C-alpha positions as CSV (number, residue, x, y, z in Angstrom):
1,X,-18.9,-21.5,-15.6
2,X,-19.9,-18.8,-18.0
3,X,-21.4,-16.5,-15.2
4,X,-18.2,-16.9,-13.3
5,X,-16.1,-15.9,-16.3
6,X,-18.4,-12.9,-16.9
7,X,-18.1,-11.8,-13.3
8,X,-14.3,-12.0,-13.4
9,X,-14.2,-10.3,-16.8
10,X,-16.3,-7.3,-15.5
11,X,-14.0,-7.0,-12.5
12,X,-10.9,-7.1,-14.6
13,X,-12.1,-4.6,-17.1
14,X,-13.1,-2.2,-14.3
15,X,-9.7,-2.7,-12.8
16,X,-8.0,-1.6,-16.0
17,X,-10.2,1.4,-16.4
18,X,-9.5,2.4,-12.8
19,X,-5.7,2.1,-13.1
20,X,-5.7,4.1,-16.4
21,X,-7.9,6.8,-14.9
22,X,-5.9,7.3,-11.7
23,X,-2.6,7.4,-13.6
24,X,-4.0,9.8,-16.2
25,X,-5.4,12.1,-13.5
26,X,-2.0,12.1,-11.8
27,X,-0.4,13.1,-15.1
28,X,-2.7,16.1,-15.4
29,X,-2.3,17.1,-11.7
30,X,1.5,17.1,-12.0
31,X,1.3,19.4,-15.0
32,X,-0.7,22.1,-13.2
33,X,1.5,22.1,-10.2
34,X,3.7,25.3,-9.9
35,X,7.4,25.2,-10.6
36,X,9.6,24.1,-13.4
37,X,11.1,20.6,-13.0
38,X,14.2,21.5,-15.0
39,X,14.8,24.6,-12.7
40,X,14.3,22.4,-9.6
41,X,16.7,19.8,-11.0
42,X,19.5,22.3,-11.8
43,X,19.0,24.7,-8.9
44,X,18.3,28.4,-8.7
45,X,21.9,29.3,-9.9
46,X,21.5,27.6,-13.3
47,X,21.4,29.8,-16.4
48,X,18.4,30.1,-18.6
49,X,20.3,28.3,-21.4
50,X,21.0,25.4,-19.1
51,X,17.4,25.1,-18.1
52,X,16.3,25.3,-21.7
53,X,18.7,22.5,-22.6
54,X,17.5,20.3,-19.7
55,X,13.9,20.8,-20.8
56,X,14.8,19.6,-24.2
57,X,16.8,16.6,-23.0
58,X,13.9,15.4,-20.8
59,X,11.2,16.3,-23.3
60,X,9.7,19.0,-21.1
61,X,9.6,21.4,-24.0
62,X,6.9,19.4,-25.7
63,X,3.2,20.1,-25.1
64,X,1.2,18.3,-22.4
65,X,-0.8,16.4,-25.0
66,X,2.3,15.1,-26.8
67,X,3.9,13.9,-23.6
68,X,0.7,12.3,-22.4
69,X,0.3,10.3,-25.7
70,X,3.9,9.4,-25.7
71,X,3.8,8.1,-22.1
72,X,1.0,5.7,-22.8
73,X,2.3,4.7,-26.3
74,X,5.7,3.8,-24.8
75,X,4.4,2.1,-21.6
76,X,4.5,-1.3,-23.2
77,X,6.2,-1.5,-26.6
78,X,8.5,-3.6,-28.7
79,X,12.2,-2.8,-29.1
80,X,15.8,-4.0,-29.0
81,X,17.4,-5.1,-25.7
82,X,17.4,-2.1,-23.3
83,X,20.7,-0.3,-23.2
84,X,21.9,2.7,-21.2
85,X,23.6,4.0,-24.4
86,X,20.3,3.9,-26.3
87,X,18.4,7.1,-25.2
88,X,15.1,5.7,-26.6
89,X,15.3,2.5,-24.5
90,X,17.5,3.3,-21.6
91,X,14.5,3.5,-19.2
92,X,13.0,0.2,-20.4
93,X,12.8,-3.1,-18.7
94,X,12.6,-6.2,-20.8
95,X,9.4,-8.2,-20.4
96,X,10.3,-11.0,-22.8
97,X,9.4,-11.7,-26.4
98,X,10.9,-8.4,-27.4
99,X,8.4,-6.4,-25.2
100,X,9.5,-3.5,-23.1
101,X,8.0,-1.8,-20.0
102,X,8.9,1.9,-20.0
103,X,7.9,4.0,-17.0
104,X,10.3,6.8,-18.0
105,X,13.6,8.2,-16.8
106,X,13.8,10.0,-13.5
107,X,14.9,13.7,-13.7
108,X,16.2,13.7,-10.1
109,X,17.8,10.2,-9.6
110,X,18.9,10.0,-13.3
111,X,17.8,6.3,-13.3
112,X,15.0,4.4,-15.0
113,X,11.8,4.5,-13.0
114,X,11.5,0.8,-13.3
115,X,14.8,0.3,-11.6
116,X,13.8,2.6,-8.8
117,X,10.5,0.8,-8.2
118,X,12.2,-2.7,-8.4
119,X,14.5,-1.6,-5.6
120,X,11.7,-0.1,-3.4
121,X,8.8,-2.4,-3.9
122,X,10.2,-5.4,-1.9
123,X,10.8,-3.1,1.1
124,X,7.2,-1.8,1.0
125,X,5.9,-5.3,0.7
126,X,8.0,-6.4,3.7
127,X,6.7,-3.5,5.8
128,X,3.1,-4.1,4.7
129,X,3.1,-7.8,5.6
130,X,4.8,-7.1,9.0
131,X,2.3,-4.4,9.8
132,X,-0.7,-6.5,8.7
133,X,0.4,-9.4,10.9
134,X,0.6,-7.1,13.9
135,X,-2.8,-5.5,13.0
136,X,-4.5,-8.9,12.9
137,X,-2.7,-10.3,16.0
138,X,-3.4,-7.2,18.1
139,X,-6.8,-6.3,16.7
140,X,-8.4,-9.7,16.6
141,X,-7.2,-10.8,20.0
142,X,-8.5,-7.5,21.6
143,X,-11.8,-7.7,19.7
144,X,-12.4,-11.3,20.7
145,X,-11.6,-10.7,24.4
146,X,-13.9,-7.7,24.4
147,X,-16.7,-9.6,22.8
148,X,-16.3,-12.5,25.3
149,X,-16.6,-10.0,28.2
150,X,-19.0,-7.6,26.6
151,X,-20.7,-5.2,28.9
152,X,-17.9,-5.3,31.4
153,X,-15.2,-2.8,32.4
154,X,-12.7,-4.7,30.2
155,X,-15.0,-4.3,27.2
156,X,-15.2,-0.6,27.8
157,X,-11.5,-0.3,28.3
158,X,-10.7,-2.3,25.1
159,X,-13.0,-0.3,22.9
160,X,-11.8,3.0,24.4
161,X,-8.2,2.0,23.6
162,X,-9.2,1.0,20.1
163,X,-11.0,4.4,19.6
164,X,-7.9,6.2,20.8
165,X,-5.7,4.2,18.5
166,X,-7.9,4.9,15.5
167,X,-8.0,8.6,16.3
168,X,-4.3,9.1,16.8
169,X,-2.5,10.0,13.5
170,X,0.3,7.7,12.4
171,X,2.9,10.4,12.7
172,X,2.0,10.9,16.4
173,X,2.2,7.2,17.1
174,X,5.5,6.9,15.2
175,X,7.1,9.9,17.1
176,X,5.9,8.5,20.4
177,X,7.4,5.1,19.7
178,X,10.7,6.7,18.6
179,X,10.8,8.7,21.8
180,X,10.2,5.6,24.0
181,X,12.1,2.8,22.3
182,X,14.8,4.7,20.5
183,X,15.5,7.8,22.6
184,X,14.6,6.8,26.2
185,X,15.3,3.0,26.1
186,X,17.8,2.9,23.2
187,X,16.5,-0.5,22.2
188,X,15.8,0.2,18.6
189,X,17.1,2.6,15.9
190,X,15.3,5.9,15.2
191,X,15.0,5.2,11.5
192,X,16.8,3.8,8.4
193,X,16.9,0.3,6.8
194,X,19.9,-1.3,8.5
195,X,23.1,-2.7,6.9
196,X,22.9,-6.2,8.3
197,X,20.1,-8.7,8.7
198,X,19.8,-8.1,12.5
199,X,19.9,-4.3,12.0
200,X,17.4,-4.6,9.3
201,X,14.9,-6.4,11.5
202,X,15.5,-3.9,14.3
203,X,14.8,-1.0,11.9
204,X,11.6,-2.7,10.7
205,X,10.2,-3.0,14.2
206,X,9.1,0.6,14.8
207,X,7.5,1.4,11.5
208,X,5.7,-2.0,11.5
209,X,4.5,-1.4,15.1
210,X,3.3,2.1,14.1
211,X,1.1,0.8,11.3
212,X,0.1,-2.2,13.4
213,X,-1.1,-0.1,16.4
214,X,-3.0,2.3,14.1
215,X,-4.7,-0.4,12.0
216,X,-5.4,-2.8,14.9
217,X,-7.9,-0.4,16.3
218,X,-10.3,-0.9,13.4
219,X,-9.8,-4.7,13.4
220,X,-10.6,-4.7,17.1
221,X,-13.9,-2.9,16.8
222,X,-14.9,-4.9,13.7
223,X,-14.0,-8.2,15.4
224,X,-15.8,-7.3,18.6
225,X,-19.0,-6.4,16.8
226,X,-19.0,-9.4,14.5
227,X,-18.2,-11.9,17.3
228,X,-20.6,-10.3,19.8
229,X,-23.4,-10.6,17.2
230,X,-22.5,-14.2,16.4
231,X,-22.6,-15.2,20.1
232,X,-26.2,-14.1,20.3
233,X,-27.2,-16.2,17.3
234,X,-29.0,-19.6,17.4
235,X,-26.1,-21.6,16.2
236,X,-23.9,-20.4,19.1
237,X,-26.6,-21.2,21.7
238,X,-27.1,-24.6,20.1
239,X,-23.3,-25.3,20.3
240,X,-23.4,-24.4,24.0
241,X,-26.4,-26.6,24.5
242,X,-24.5,-29.5,23.0
243,X,-21.8,-29.1,25.6
244,X,-19.2,-27.1,23.7
245,X,-16.9,-25.1,25.9
246,X,-17.1,-21.3,26.0
247,X,-13.7,-21.1,24.3
248,X,-14.7,-23.4,21.4
249,X,-18.0,-21.4,20.9
250,X,-16.0,-18.2,20.9
251,X,-13.2,-19.2,18.5
252,X,-14.6,-22.0,16.3
253,X,-18.2,-20.7,15.9
254,X,-18.3,-17.0,16.6
255,X,-14.9,-15.9,15.3
256,X,-15.4,-17.8,12.1
257,X,-18.4,-15.6,11.5
258,X,-16.1,-12.6,11.4
259,X,-13.6,-14.0,8.9
260,X,-15.5,-12.6,5.9
261,X,-15.4,-8.9,6.9
262,X,-11.9,-9.4,8.3
263,X,-10.6,-10.9,5.1
264,X,-12.1,-8.0,3.1
265,X,-10.5,-5.4,5.3
266,X,-7.2,-7.2,5.4
267,X,-7.0,-7.4,1.6
268,X,-7.7,-3.7,1.1
269,X,-5.3,-2.8,3.9
270,X,-2.5,-4.9,2.3
271,X,-3.0,-3.4,-1.1
272,X,-2.9,0.1,0.4
273,X,0.2,-0.5,2.5
274,X,2.1,-2.3,-0.3
275,X,1.6,0.8,-2.5
276,X,3.4,2.8,0.2
277,X,2.7,3.9,3.8
278,X,3.7,7.4,2.9
279,X,3.7,9.1,6.4
280,X,5.3,6.1,8.2
281,X,8.0,5.6,5.6
282,X,8.8,9.3,5.7
283,X,9.1,9.4,9.5
284,X,11.3,6.3,9.7
285,X,13.2,7.0,6.5
286,X,12.1,3.6,5.3
287,X,13.2,3.3,1.6
288,X,9.9,2.1,0.2
289,X,7.5,3.3,-2.5
290,X,5.9,5.9,-0.2
291,X,9.2,7.6,0.6
292,X,10.0,7.5,-3.2
293,X,6.7,9.1,-4.0
294,X,7.1,12.0,-1.5
295,X,10.6,12.7,-2.8
296,X,9.3,12.7,-6.3
297,X,6.5,15.2,-5.5
298,X,9.0,17.5,-3.8
299,X,11.3,17.4,-6.7
300,X,8.6,17.6,-9.3
301,X,10.0,14.3,-10.8
302,X,7.0,13.6,-13.1
303,X,8.1,10.1,-14.3
304,X,8.6,8.8,-10.8
305,X,5.3,10.3,-9.7
306,X,3.5,8.5,-12.6
307,X,5.4,5.3,-11.9
308,X,4.5,5.2,-8.2
309,X,0.9,6.1,-8.8
310,X,0.6,3.4,-11.5
311,X,2.1,0.9,-9.1
312,X,-0.1,2.0,-6.2
313,X,-3.3,1.8,-8.2
314,X,-2.1,-1.6,-9.5
315,X,-1.4,-2.9,-6.0
316,X,-4.9,-1.9,-4.7
317,X,-6.5,-3.4,-7.8
318,X,-4.6,-6.7,-7.5
319,X,-5.7,-6.9,-3.9
320,X,-9.3,-6.2,-4.8
321,X,-9.3,-8.8,-7.6
322,X,-7.7,-11.4,-5.4
323,X,-10.5,-10.7,-2.8
324,X,-13.1,-11.1,-5.5
325,X,-11.7,-14.4,-6.6
326,X,-11.6,-15.7,-2.9
327,X,-15.2,-14.5,-2.4
328,X,-16.2,-16.3,-5.6
329,X,-14.7,-19.5,-4.3
330,X,-16.2,-19.2,-0.8
331,X,-19.7,-17.9,-1.9
332,X,-21.3,-20.0,-4.7
333,X,-24.1,-17.4,-5.0
334,X,-21.7,-15.0,-6.7
335,X,-21.1,-17.5,-9.5
336,X,-24.7,-17.2,-10.6
337,X,-24.5,-13.4,-11.4
């Protein structure tokens, strides 16, 4: 048990260091970007006095080191119940037991960053799961069929199609799908989120399919290589010798051999997509974390940038830690480290 706890403790400590490092780096990068957030917020016609006043209100007149220390000191702290009238706690979210989570106050949206993320995160999660299901369904089925008919014209066509899918950028796939299904056929909306449940599902289809087609290419190639390799192993030949059907050998024996690499790739993909599929969300105006991050960068909205980076790093870290725990359960050798 102790080696297991040591293994998890090392992973968890490294995860914390990674999140802190990525967020701190983003803080410094935002500071060196050209442009004054207060001027961007008020517009080019604002007077110098108004810009100076805005800088004071949002704390932009303080030094970088002071703002950096204040950001981390206030990230999790104790305080009274959050209130919009209390300037020191208007951007906080109650965590319970008097603890607050404070990701800052958006210059552009004039809302707490926590509230912005709470509204956007479920939409990014929804898109990520829909895309991952499509990636696995398309990629694994294509890879298995190519491995079953390896060396044939179908194998060459399947792998050529997967190579094309992996090479095409997501914005090109998205625009092509918009042209076919929204413009030519009129079956699906160009973009947006949808006001009703049915409209929402129709709006989800194209961005999920864009990410699904792009990601399925890698799953197809990985599945094909793993399954083809497994079919040549002794255990597959032994199963065939015992009278197992070709379909059973392919699915039960060979495909199971590919589950480890596929699980690893799926966990990392899910963490990345949950943190925001930036290009796809932008093309389809999907109101997720990726869209929020792009708008924040364009508007030099520092608190929102830090909040989205912190969430993105956290999503990838949680996915990686979950994968480590699953591997720990499935592979007893890891428990002896």
